N, C-alpha and C positions, 0 to 999 in steps of 0.2 A: 634446282636451286641455283641462280646464277652466280659467280663468284662476283666481288664487287671487286672496282679497281681501287679502292683504298675505303679505307675504313672508317676514319672520320679525320675529316678535317674542315677549316675555320678559315677563311680567307675575306679582306676586303679589298672593295675595287672602287676606284674613282672613275665614272662613266666619263669625264670632262678630260682626265689626265692620259697619259703613255700607259699607265698599267693596267688597262684595260685590256685585254686582247678576245675577250669573249672564251677564253679556256681557264680562268681562274689562276694565272700566273704559272708560278710550279707548284701548286697546291699538290697536284698528283705524283709527283716525283718525293715531296717531302714526304705524303700519307705512307706511301710504299715503305719508304726507308725507315721511318721511326715508329711504324705500327708495329703492336706485337699483339695478338690473340687476347681479349678480355674475357674473364669469367662473369663480369657483367655485361659487356655487349654495350660498354658506351665509355669510351674513352675518347680524348679527342687532340688532334694537334694543332697549335691556333700562331698563326704566323704576325699576329698583334695581340695588344693587350685584352686581357678577357671583357668583351660590353659590358658583363655584370656590375665592373669596378667603376665605369666611367660614366654613369647614365646622366650624370647633368651636362657634361662636355659634350656627350654625343649628339650628331644629329638624328639619332634615333630616340632620344631622352624622352621627347615629347611622350611617344607612346608607354615608355616601362616605367616613368614616375609616376603615372596617374595612379599607379596600384602599390608605390609603396606607404601610405598612410596605412594605420591600422584602423581595422573595421570599427565600427559603432558598436555597442553593445547590443544590438539589435540584430547585427549583422546584416543589416540590407540597407538602413536610413541612407547611408553615401551612394548606395549603387547609382544614384539617378545624376548626382553630379559627375560619374565617370562616363558615362552615354553618351556616345554620338551616334548620326547617323549612319546607315551603311557607305563605306566607300568616301565617308569623309575624312577620314584620318589622312594626314600626308603621306602616311607610311605605307606603301601598298606592299603586303606581303604574298608569298606564294610558296607554296609547301608541297612537296612530292614523297610519298613513300614507297620504296621499291628496294630490288636488288634483298629480297631475303637470304638469309644464310644461318645454317641448324649451327650452331655454338654448343661446347662441352661435349662432344663426340666421346662416347665410351665411357661416359660419369651416369651415376646415377639420377641425372635430372638434365638432360640436356634440353635446349630451347632456341627459338628461332630467331634473330633479329635482323632489323629493317632498315636502311639507311633513310634518314628521313632528312632531307634535303631542303633548307629554307632558302630564300633570297629575299630580301628587303630594300626597296627602292624609296629614296628621300625624293619624292615629287617636288618638295621647292630645289635642295641642294644637287638631285640627280646623282646623288651618291649612292653604292649599290653594297649591299654585305649579303655574302654569303656564307651559311654553315651545312656542314654536311654531317652530321653524330649518328650513330646507333643505339637505337633504342628496341627494345624487345616489348612483348604486349603488357606486362604487369608496369612498366613505365607509364604506359599509355593510360592504364589504370591508374597510377598515383597521378597523373594530371586529372584526370575526370573527375576522383574524390576530390582535390584539391579545390577545383573550381566548384563541386557542388557544396563545399564545404564554406567557399568565398561568399559565393552569390547565390545565397538561398531563396532568392526570388527571382532568379532566371533558370530557363530550359537549359540543363546543359544536355548536348546533343550524345544520343546514346552511342557506347562502342559496340562491335561486332561480339554478340554474344559467344561467351565461352565455353557456354555450356550445351556442347553439341555433339554430337554421337559420336564423332571421330576421336574425341577425349577418350569414350568408354572402349572402343575398339582399337587404341593405338596408334591411328592413322593421324594424327593431328600433326605428321611431318610429311603428307602427300604434298606433291605440287597442286593439287587440285584446290585442298583444303588452306594450304598456305597463299595460292593466290587468291582466293577469296576475302582471307582475312586482312591481305595489306592491301586491297582495294578497300575493303572497310575500316581501316584505319586511317586512309589516306583520307577520306571522307569526313571521318570526323574531326582532324585536325583541321582541314579548310574549312568546316563547318563553324568551328571556333574561331579559328581566324577571323570568318566574316563577321560574327554576334560584335554588334561594337561596343558590348561592355565585356565579354566573356576575353575579347583579343587584348585588355589592357591590364591584364593579370600578370604579375611577376613571374606567378608559378610557370605558364605558358613561357616568358621568356626564357625561365631556367632549362626548361623542356626542350625547347627548340636551339639554345643557344651554349649552356654551360657544359666546358670541356668535362669538367670535374665529376662523375654523377655521384656522391657520396651513399652512406645509408641514409642520409636525413632525406633523400629523395625516393627511397622505395616505399614502397605499398606494405602499410604495416597492416595486420590482420586484426579484423574489428575485436573487440574485447566484448563478453559475454554482459558484462552491465551495458554497454552499449545498445547491444542489443534488447535486454529486457526494460531499459528505459524507453525506446522506442517504441515497444509493445505495450508499455504502459500508457504511454502519450496516447496512441492509437486508440486503445481499450475506454480512455476516457472521453476522448474527444467523437467515441460512436455514439454518445447519447445527447452530444451537442447538436441542436439543429439550426440552423440560419431560419430566425423568424421573418427578418424583414429583407427580401431578395433584392439585387441590384440587375435589373434587365439586361446591363451589358454582359457581365458576366454568366448569365442563363444562355443568354447569345452565342457567347463563346465557346461553354462545354457542348451546346448543342451542334456547333460547327465543326470543333473538332471531333468530337462524336462520330459525328456523321464522315468526316474525312478518315477517321481512322476504320470504320464500318467497310467504307468503299473501297481502301485499298488493300483490308483483309480480302475483301470480295475479288478483287482486282489480282491479289496474289493466287490466291485459289485459281482462279481459272487460267491463267499464264502458267502456273504448275504443270496444268493438265496439259495444254499446247508443249511445255518441254517436254513431258514424257512422251507425247506421241512422237516429238521430233527424235527422241531417243531410240522410239522401236522404228521410225523411218531409217536409220541410220542404219541399223541391223539389216531390214527389209532390201534398201538400197546394195549393201555391199554383197548380200547374201543372191541378188537378184544380177547383180555385177558378174560373180563368180560363176554363175550358170550359165548368162551369156559366153563368157571368155570360153567355157568347157562346152556349149553347143557349138563353138566355131573350130572345134579340133574335129568336130563330128561332118558339121555341113562346109564342105573343102571348097566349095565355089563362092562361099560367103564369110570365109575366116577372118580375114583384115577388117570387114565391117562390123561383124561380131565382136571382134575382138576390142576394135575401139569403142564401140557402144560399152561393152562391158567395164574397160577402163572407166568412160566417163561416169558410167552408175557409181564406181567405185570411189570417184572424185567427188561426185556431187554428195555422196555419205560422208565424206570428209569435211565439205562445205556444211552440209546439213549438221553434223557435228561442232566446229567451230561459231556456227548461229548459236546454237542452243548453249553452249560455254560461255560467248558474249552476252547473250541476254539474261545470262541466269549471274553473272558476276556484276555486270553493269547496270541493269533494272530491277532484276528481282532483290539482288541485293538492298538496293535503295529504298524498294519498298519496303522488305521487313523492316532497316532500321527508321523508317518513317512511321512505321506501326508504334515503335516502340516512341518515337518521339511524341506523339501524340498522347499515349499513355503516360507520358512524363509530364505533358502540359495538364494533364487533367488532374494528375498529381499534384501539382503547384496549384491549380482550382480550388481542390479539396484543402490544402493548406489555407487559404485565401480564406475560404469559409468557417474553417474554425477558428481564426482569427475574429473574424465577424460575429461568431458564435459566442466565445469569450468574451470578447465585449458586451454581448448583449447579456449572458450570464452575469457579468458582473454589475451590470445596470441594474439589472432588476431585481439581486441582491442589495446594491445599495437602497433601493427605493423600498425593498421591504424592511431594511434597518430602519430607516428614517422613520417608517411609520410606525414602526414598535417606539422607538423614542418619542417619538410626538405624542401617542396613546399613553405611555406610562405618562410624559410630563402633564398631559392633560385628565389624569386620574380615568380613563376609559377603561372598560372591559376589553376583554380580546372577544372574537368570535370563532366558531369553526373549531377548526384544530389546535391552533394558539391558545383557544379557550381552554382546552384540557388539558392541554399542557401546562399550560400557567398557574392552572388549578392544582395538577398534582405539585409542584413545583414550591407553589404555597404551601400546601401542608407539609411540607419538608421542611422549611423553614419554619414554620410555627413548631414542629418537633423539636427545632435545634434553639427553638428560642430567640427568633433574629427577630429585630425588631423591624415590621413592613415600611414603615417611613424611611428608615435609611438604610433597608435594603433596596427599594425602589430608588432611591437617591445614585446608590451605587450604579445600580444597572442603567439609570440615563448616562451617569458618567461613562461608563465600560461602553456603551453603546454611543457614544459621541467622538471617542476616541476610535473604534470603529469604523464609524463614518467617514472620519478623517483619512484614515487608512484608505479606507475604499474608495473615495472620491481622487486619491492621485492615483489608486491602481486602474479607476475608470478611465481617469484623461490619458493616463500610459499607454493602455490596451487601443484606445480611442484613435490616439496616434498612430501605433503601429498597424494598427487594421486598416486608416487611411492610406497611410505610407505603402505597406504592402499591396492594396488593392490598385492604388494609380503604379507602380511597377510589374503588377501582373498584367496591367492593362496596355502599358508601354511595350512588356515582353510577346505580348499577343500580335502587335505590329512587327518584332523582329522576327517572330516566329513564322508570321507570313510571305515575308520579303525573303527571307534564306529558302523557305519552301520553294518560292519562285525559282531561285537560282538553283536550289537542286532537281525541280521538275524539268526546268530546261536542259540539264546535264543529263538527266536519267533519258528522258524521251529522243534526245538529238540521240542519244548513243545505241537507243533502241533502232530509231530510224538509220542512223548510220550504219549498223550492223546488218539490216536487211538490206539496203544498198549493195553494202559488199557483196554480201550473198547472190544476191539475183547479178549482180556484174559478172561476179563469178561462175556461177552457173550458165549465164548465157555465154561466154569464153569456153566453157567446156564443153557445151552441146555445138558450140560453132563449128569445134577441131571435129567434130565427127561427120558434117556433112560433105567432107570432099572424099571420104572413104565411102560414104554410102552412095554417091555420085557415078561411083565407076563400077557399079555394079551393073551388068548387063541387063538388059529389057529387052524380050523380044516383041 
């Protein structure tokens, strides 16, 4: 893992002024002079006031201020107001994640930090702000959790999976594993920044700009009660089914489901390709060694055979690089998008639960109102209600309760319950409608981000193959002169 030139710096630059030399001023020297290795991997040196302390006067305040308001009780009713089209913001944000470094060497809990570099450009004033801060994986997980809690009607992009075999084998500090994680973390932050709602979060601003990473911002372990509550909600909603289905969301579920299935099939097929590429690497290397050895025997063709053998060995390295690039930049993206599809399908299930809850409350209200009307009109119950009411009547007779007084009391109780249910139904109807519209808008955002990501993924796939074949042509072209020197009788 490459050592960072600086651990964490923050600097401001005005494009129109003399201070912009494209190198961040004196930030690198300041960073090297002032930096001390941090146990949390999240210190920062600032050459100006903290951006979190002056959001009203900052030219970047338009992005930050929209997320300062407290969320409403439902947690999502105010989301629509903050939403804006992709690329409509006056703030252009670019984020890179690189320079992984192992921290806490020799301790019982070593970890890896990554340099998160953020460049924010105000399209109106042309002012540029840059931040370079070290973050570890659990800091990215903290951001993911905060966004999930704040925007419950949005799909938060997935993090690279931490439950990998490398953790079980103790190889989580290998260059290969850390490199894959670095690319995955960068894709996660870029998707968040691209999302028209998630990018307005104050938590994102803290993650990208905060120079003091206190325990307040660290990921807290989930409590048992939270897990049990979630499990209870899941079990309760399992028995509630949507009666009146909306064709829009049926189509969304089918489309996203097919996308996830196709991506899983693509991943499976391309894993077979990479496996064969790994087999070819070994075969090319062994074949190259064999030709070099053959050159020692065939003295009249020694140089030609050695050049061909070395070309095969170089070709083996080119195949290995191709396999590594496609695995990092293409297969990693595919794997994350399978999780992305699952997250959107979960959001659709939440929407169905809210609609089912509204329909159940509506049905209960109708049944309660019918019971009150039946009592008011002195009508007899039918079916199961008749048996129940007969038993209740016998109990009241044994207790010596006047049937007329009992009926009136029950009518009053049912009236109070109806009033409560009407309020609950109205609230549930509004919640369901708002949540549904936000989910529909999120589908559009999901599609737009998918286009950006797929363009990047397939461009990387194409570029890696172009680079491979160009390199292969150069390798084998260099062999031709030696072959032409061979005498032919």
